[in-house]
C-alpha positions, 0 to 999 in steps of 0.5 A: 606511639608513632611506629615510624618515629620509633624505628627511625635509624633501625637498619635491621628489623625482625618481625615474628608471630607465634608458633603454629601460625594461623591466618591472623598471625600470618596476616599480621606479620606479612602486613607489618613486613609489607608496611615497613618494607615500603615505609623504611626502604633503607632497612632490612626487614625480615619476617620470621614464622613457621612455613605457612600453609599453601592457602596463604600463597596469595599473600604478596611476598609470602616467599620472603618469610625466613622459616629457618629462623637463621637469617643472614643477619646476626643481630637485629636493631628491632624485634617486633612480636605480633599476635602473641599472648602473654607468657 
């Protein structure tokens, strides 16, 4: 799959991980956020996970995480779930 081709035309993109996010969850969500923010400059990309522990403050744009799960966007074109297991 070519991710950027799949996301072509998407205006609002949400990225989330699992509950009680650990380092690999936070890293994967923020890595995808930073990649998409750079690659799709016309899209609104919102990372949504629970409040990360202070040791993750070194990650670029960590303050952009929507921890309330109530973003200012009412509907997303794409939702990306990362670092999640099957139900």
